[in-house]
C-alpha positions in Angstrom: -10.0 15.9 -0.3 -11.8 17.8 2.4 -15.1 18.1 0.6 -16.4 14.7 1.6 -19.6 14.5 3.8 -18.7 14.9 7.5 -20.7 11.8 8.3 -17.8 9.7 7.0 -15.6 11.2 9.6 -17.9 11.2 12.6 -20.0 8.0 12.4 -21.6 8.8 15.7 -23.4 11.9 14.4 -26.9 11.1 12.9 -28.0 13.1 9.9 -31.4 14.8 10.3 -33.9 14.5 7.4 -34.6 17.7 5.5 -38.2 17.8 6.7 -37.4 17.5 10.4 -37.0 20.5 12.7 -33.4 21.6 12.6 -33.3 23.7 15.8 -32.3 20.7 17.8 -30.4 17.4 17.0 -33.1 14.9 18.2 -32.3 11.2 17.4 -34.4 10.2 14.4 -35.8 7.1 16.2 -37.1 9.2 19.1 -40.8 10.0 19.5 -40.1 12.9 21.9 -41.3 16.2 20.6 -38.7 18.7 19.6 -39.0 21.2 22.5 -36.4 23.5 24.0 -36.3 21.4 27.1 -34.4 18.6 25.4 -30.7 19.2 26.0 -29.5 16.9 23.2 -27.3 19.2 21.1 -25.3 20.8 23.9 -24.3 17.4 25.4 -23.3 15.5 22.3 -19.9 17.1 21.7 -18.7 16.5 25.3 -19.8 12.8 25.2 -18.4 11.9 21.8 -15.1 13.8 21.7 -13.1 11.5 23.9 -14.4 8.4 22.0 -13.5 10.1 18.7 -10.0 10.9 19.9 -9.5 7.4 21.2 -10.6 5.8 18.0 -8.3 8.1 15.9 -5.3 7.1 18.0 -6.2 3.4 17.7 -6.6 3.8 14.0 -3.2 5.4 13.6 -1.6 2.6 15.6 -3.5 0.0 13.5 -2.3 1.6 10.2 1.3 1.7 11.3 1.3 -1.9 12.7 -0.4 -3.2 9.6 2.1 -1.4 7.4 5.0 -3.0 9.3 3.7 -6.4 8.3 3.2 -5.8 4.5 6.7 -6.9 3.4 8.6 -9.0 6.0 6.9 -12.2 4.7 8.7 -11.4 1.4 12.0 -10.0 2.4 12.6 -12.5 5.2 12.2 -15.3 2.6 14.6 -13.6 0.2 17.3 -13.5 3.0 17.0 -17.2 3.6 16.1 -18.4 0.1 19.2 -20.6 -0.3 18.5 -22.4 3.0 14.8 -22.8 2.1 15.7 -24.3 -1.3 18.1 -26.8 0.4 15.7 -27.7 3.1 12.7 -28.3 0.8 14.9 -29.7 -2.1 13.5 -27.0 -4.3 14.7 -26.7 -7.9 16.0 -23.5 -9.4 12.9 -23.2 -11.5 10.6 -23.6 -8.5 12.6 -21.0 -6.7 12.1 -18.6 -9.6 8.3 -19.3 -9.4 8.4 -18.6 -5.7 9.9 -15.1 -6.3 7.1 -14.3 -8.8 4.3 -15.4 -6.4 4.1 -12.0 -4.5 3.1 -9.8 -7.4 0.8 -12.5 -8.8 -1.1 -12.7 -5.5 -1.2 -9.0 -5.1 -2.8 -8.7 -8.6 -5.3 -11.5 -8.2 -6.5 -10.8 -4.6 -6.2 -7.1 -4.9 -9.1 -6.9 -7.3 -11.4 -8.5 -4.6 -10.6 -6.0 -1.9 -13.2 -3.3 -2.8 -16.0 -5.8 -3.1 -15.1 -7.3 0.3 -14.9 -3.9 1.8 -18.4 -3.0 0.6 -19.7 -6.3 2.0 -18.0 -6.4 5.4 -16.4 -3.0 5.9 -12.7 -2.1 5.3 -11.7 -2.5 9.0 -13.0 -6.1 9.0 -11.2 -6.9 5.8 -7.9 -5.5 7.1 -8.4 -7.6 10.2 -8.9 -10.7 8.1 -5.8 -9.7 6.2 -3.7 -9.5 9.4 -5.0 -12.8 10.5 -4.1 -14.4 7.2 -0.6 -12.9 7.3 -0.1 -14.3 10.9 -1.4 -17.8 10.0 0.5 -18.0 6.7 3.9 -16.9 8.1 3.4 -19.1 11.2 2.5 -22.2 9.2 4.8 -22.2 6.2 8.0 -23.1 8.1 6.3 -26.3 9.1 5.3 -27.3 5.6 6.7 -30.7 4.7 7.1 -29.9 1.0 7.2 -27.3 -1.6 3.5 -27.3 -2.3 2.6 -26.7 1.3 5.2 -24.0 1.6 3.8 -22.2 -1.5 0.2 -22.6 -0.3 1.0 -21.0 3.1 3.0 -18.3 1.5 0.1 -17.5 -0.9 -2.3 -17.4 2.1 -0.1 -14.7 3.8 0.3 -12.8 0.5 -3.5 -12.8 0.1 -3.8 -10.9 3.4 -1.0 -8.5 2.3 -2.8 -7.9 -1.0 -6.2 -6.8 0.4 -4.5 -4.7 3.0 -2.3 -3.0 0.4 -5.4 -1.9 -1.5 -7.5 -0.8 1.5 -4.8 1.4 3.2 -5.4 4.4 0.9 -9.2 3.9 1.2 -9.1 4.0 5.0 -6.8 7.1 4.9 -9.1 8.9 2.5 -12.2 8.0 4.6 -10.9 8.8 8.0 -8.3 11.5 7.3 -9.5 13.3 4.2 -7.6 16.5 5.1 -4.4 14.7 6.0 -3.9 12.3 3.2 -0.3 13.2 2.7 0.6 12.9 6.3 -1.1 9.6 6.9 0.1 8.1 3.7 3.6 9.1 4.6 3.1 7.5 8.1 2.1 4.1 7.0 4.5 4.2 4.0 7.3 4.8 6.5 6.0 1.8 8.5 6.0 -0.3 5.4 9.6 0.8 4.5 10.7 0.1 8.1 9.3 -3.4 8.1 10.9 -4.1 4.7 14.3 -2.9 5.8 14.2 -4.6 9.2 13.3 -8.0 7.7 16.2 -7.6 5.1 18.7 -6.6 7.8 17.9 -8.8 10.8 16.5 -12.1 9.5 19.9 -13.8 9.0 21.5 -12.7 12.3 18.3 -13.4 14.2 18.1 -16.8 12.7 21.7 -17.5 13.8 20.9 -16.2 17.3 17.8 -18.5 17.5 19.7 -21.7 16.6 20.4 -21.4 12.9 17.2 -23.0 11.6 15.6 -21.2 8.7 12.2 -22.4 9.9 12.6 -20.5 13.1 13.9 -17.5 11.2 10.9 -17.3 9.0 8.3 -18.2 11.6 9.3 -15.6 14.2 7.8 -12.8 12.0 4.4 -14.2 12.8 4.7 -12.6 16.2 4.8 -9.1 14.7 1.8 -9.9 12.6 -0.1 -11.2 15.6 0.5 -7.9 17.4 -1.1 -6.1 14.4 -4.2 -8.1 14.7 -5.1 -6.6 18.1 -6.1 -3.0 17.2 -8.1 -4.2 14.2 -10.2 -6.4 16.4 -11.6 -3.3 17.9 -11.7 -1.2 14.7 -13.5 -3.9 12.8 -16.5 -3.6 15.1 -17.0 0.0 14.0 -19.4 -0.5 11.1 -21.1 2.9 11.5 -18.7 4.6 9.2 -19.5 4.4 5.5 -17.7 1.3 4.1 -15.3 2.0 1.3 -17.0 1.7 -2.0 -20.5 1.6 -0.6 -23.1 4.2 -1.3 -23.1 7.0 1.1 -26.4 8.1 2.8 -28.2 10.6 0.6 -27.9 14.0 2.2 -30.5 16.7 2.3 -29.7 19.6 -0.1 -27.0 21.6 1.5 -23.6 23.3 0.8 -22.1 19.8 0.7 -24.1 18.9 -2.4 -23.0 20.2 -5.8 -25.2 20.9 -8.8 -25.2 17.3 -9.8 -26.7 16.3 -6.5 -23.5 14.4 -5.5 -22.2 14.8 -2.0 -19.1 16.9 -1.7 -19.3 17.7 -5.4 -17.5 14.5 -6.1 -19.9 12.0 -7.4 -20.6 10.6 -3.9 -19.9 7.2 -2.7 -22.7 5.8 -4.8 -21.2 7.1 -8.0 -18.0 5.1 -7.7 -19.5 1.8 -9.0 -20.4 3.6 -12.2 -16.8 4.8 -12.9 -15.3 3.3 -16.0 -11.7 3.3 -15.0 -10.7 1.6 -18.3 -11.6 4.8 -20.0 -9.5 7.0 -17.7 -6.0 7.9 -18.9 -5.1 8.9 -15.4 -6.1 5.5 -14.1 -4.1 3.7 -16.7 -1.1 6.0 -16.2 -1.2 5.3 -12.5 -1.5 1.5 -13.1 1.6 1.6 -15.4 3.5 3.9 -13.0 2.7 1.6 -10.1 3.7 -1.5 -12.1 7.0 -0.1 -13.3 8.0 1.1 -9.9 7.0 -2.4 -8.5 9.2 -4.0 -11.2 12.2 -2.0 -10.0 11.5 -2.8 -6.4 11.3 -6.6 -6.9 14.4 -6.5 -9.1 16.2 -4.7 -6.4 15.0 -7.1 -3.6 15.7 -10.2 -5.8 18.9 -9.3 -7.6 20.8 -6.4 -6.1 22.7 -8.4 -3.5 23.9 -10.7 -6.2 25.0 -7.8 -8.4 27.1 -6.5 -5.6 28.5 -9.9 -4.7 29.4 -10.7 -8.3 31.3 -7.4 -8.4 33.4 -8.4 -5.5 31.5 -7.1 -2.5 31.4 -9.6 0.5 28.1 -11.3 1.1 27.5 -9.7 4.5 28.2 -6.2 3.1 25.9 -6.9 0.1 23.1 -7.7 2.6 23.8 -4.4 4.4 23.7 -2.5 1.1 20.2 -4.0 0.4 19.1 -2.9 3.9 20.4 0.6 3.2 18.3 0.7 0.0 15.2 -0.4 1.9 15.9 1.9 4.9 16.0 5.0 2.7 12.3 4.7 2.4 11.8 5.1 6.2 12.3 8.9 6.3 11.5 9.7 2.7 8.2 7.7 2.8 7.0 10.3 5.3 8.4 13.4 3.6 7.5 12.7 0.0 3.7 12.3 0.4 3.5 15.5 2.5 5.4 17.4 -0.2 3.3 15.8 -3.0 0.0 16.8 -1.4 1.2 20.4 -1.4 1.8 20.4 -5.1 -0.9 20.5 -7.8 1.3 18.4 -10.1 3.4 15.6 -8.8 5.3 15.2 -12.1 8.5 17.0 -10.9 8.9 14.5 -8.0 8.5 11.6 -10.4 11.3 12.9 -12.6 13.6 13.6 -9.6 13.2 10.1 -8.3 13.8 8.6 -11.8 17.0 10.6 -12.3 18.3 9.3 -9.0 17.7 5.8 -10.2 19.4 6.4 -13.6 22.4 7.8 -11.8 22.6 4.8 -9.5 22.4 2.3 -12.4 25.1 4.3 -14.3 27.3 4.0 -11.2 26.6 0.3 -10.9 27.8 -0.2 -14.4 30.9 2.0 -14.2 32.1 1.5 -10.6 30.0 -1.1 -8.7 32.4 -1.5 -5.8 34.0 1.9 -5.4 30.7 3.8 -5.1 28.5 0.9 -3.7 27.2 2.9 -0.8 26.4 5.9 -2.9 24.5 3.8 -5.4 22.6 2.1 -2.6 21.5 5.5 -1.3 20.4 6.7 -4.7 18.5 3.5 -5.4 16.8 3.8 -2.1 15.6 7.3 -3.0 14.5 6.1 -6.4 12.5 3.3 -4.8 10.4 5.9 -2.9 8.2 6.1 -6.0 6.0 3.6 -4.1 4.7 6.0 -1.4 4.4 8.6 -4.1 2.2 6.3 -6.1 0.0 5.6 -3.1 -0.3 9.4 -2.5 -1.4 10.0 -6.1 -4.0 7.3 -5.8 -5.5 9.3 -2.9 -5.3 12.5 -4.8 -6.7 11.4 -8.2 -10.2 10.7 -6.8 -12.6 12.8 -4.8 -14.4 10.1 -2.8 -13.4 7.2 -0.6 -15.4 4.9 -3.0 -13.4 6.2 -6.0 -10.1 5.8 -4.1 -11.1 2.2 -3.4 -11.7 1.4 -7.0 -8.7 3.3 -8.3 -6.5 1.6 -5.6 -7.6 -1.8 -6.6 -7.3 -1.1 -10.4 -3.9 0.6 -10.1 -2.3 -1.9 -7.7 -3.8 -5.1 -9.3 -3.0 -4.1 -12.8 0.4 -2.7 -11.8 1.4 -5.9 -10.0 0.5 -7.9 -13.1 2.7 -5.6 -15.1 5.6 -6.2 -12.6 5.6 -10.0 -12.8 7.9 -10.5 -15.8 10.5 -7.9 -14.8 12.6 -10.0 -12.3 12.4 -13.1 -14.5 13.4 -11.1 -17.6 16.5 -9.7 -15.7 17.5 -13.2 -14.8 17.1 -14.5 -18.3 19.2 -11.6 -19.7 21.9 -12.2 -17.1 22.0 -15.9 -18.0 22.1 -15.2 -21.7 24.8 -12.5 -21.5 26.9 -13.9 -18.8 27.3 -10.6 -17.0 25.4 -7.7 -15.4 26.0 -5.0 -18.1 22.9 -5.7 -20.2 20.6 -6.4 -17.1 21.7 -3.1 -15.6 20.9 -1.4 -18.9 17.5 -3.1 -18.8 16.8 -1.9 -15.3 17.7 1.7 -16.3 15.4 1.3 -19.3 12.4 0.5 -17.2 12.8 3.9 -15.5 12.1 5.9 -18.7 8.5 4.8 -19.2 8.1 4.9 -15.4 8.9 8.6 -15.5 6.6 9.2 -18.5 3.6 7.5 -16.9 4.3 9.2 -13.6 4.2 12.6 -15.2 0.8 11.8 -16.8 -0.6 10.4 -13.5 0.7 13.4 -11.6 -1.5 15.9 -13.5 -4.1 17.8 -11.5 -7.2 15.9 -12.4 -9.5 13.3 -11.0 -10.9 10.1 -12.5 -14.5 11.3 -11.8 -13.9 14.3 -14.1 -12.2 12.3 -16.8 -14.9 9.6 -17.0 -17.6 12.3 -16.9 -16.0 14.1 -19.8 -15.9 10.9 -21.9 -19.5 9.9 -21.3 
């Protein structure tokens, strides 16, 4: 993690060619002879340090604000889905399609994120993503029909998709020695945004007059705030764009025997990675997809499971909020613990066991232990920040993380699409929640197996090199 070239962390520092005098740091474009009278090196740190600190703080704020906006467009709609269906005269089939749109958009548009980042820079792409979320969330309440509502939702989800993929890339590029801490920070922001939208959308809608259009559209304000820091950050194109070739350094300690910067294959090596031949990449994709399956089943069906068991509707909504809120503290803790371990498999198993216990409780005593099962499900759902952390740990370069993030998330979201629909079909066929709960628990078994494989201490660069 910490063996990337320092140029990716301090874009204002110019690398001196190997043939140039190294006694002084004279700008490459300067024609002034390198004499002792030029005071360039002593003044550089004092002039650049404040700017670097300011940019770091702005980047942290930008990451947190972006993370806060990666789920409200989904969970706010779930809270008002019945009102939206009535208002748009939407059939049950179309409502089912609507609930499957998020993972589909994440899969399709996520694949494009690394290419866009190479072309425009990751900061500019995240800025575009925040603008798309703002526009989509603001426009869809005013759609006159189902088609317009779906189109505006897809536009917002497109922005979420590219931002999803590029978050680990930016963390790897700008915080290579703090991957766990920063992943935990923006994962905590994501969990907070998810829980807040689930908990406050309905009461906020009632307070604003009761219209579902106002209740959905108000979340565009939060997205608009997230645009502001990225307007500044997007202008900084001096840092190496994720997935683009890094400048070739002169031979130094930062270059390994293969000539790759940081001993990692360098930024230019990433486009040659054959992720389809990496067991770790496939294991990560399957792990990501199975945990996403559980998350979307939880968001889509868990309130109904509690309500059918006899829990009041308002309490069922609060139980969902508890499930989502558990990710706020744990999303910060789990990545920090994971980065201190060489193998993340034990964490995967512990989270899976929490989920299995919760599903067993839902089957045996759904009402009596409802709050306990909600807490355990919330812990189990923290496989998401763990998956993001492992993406950052399973590659040595920012370029590799970009490609692995796109591959794991896009493939994973494709895997997750059938899950919520399948649970609904089993429920309709069986007439109760016994078989669907067993199916949900069954998804956790391959999730744990794939997570144990993905958690092994190895990188995709090493795997693809061994297979060539």
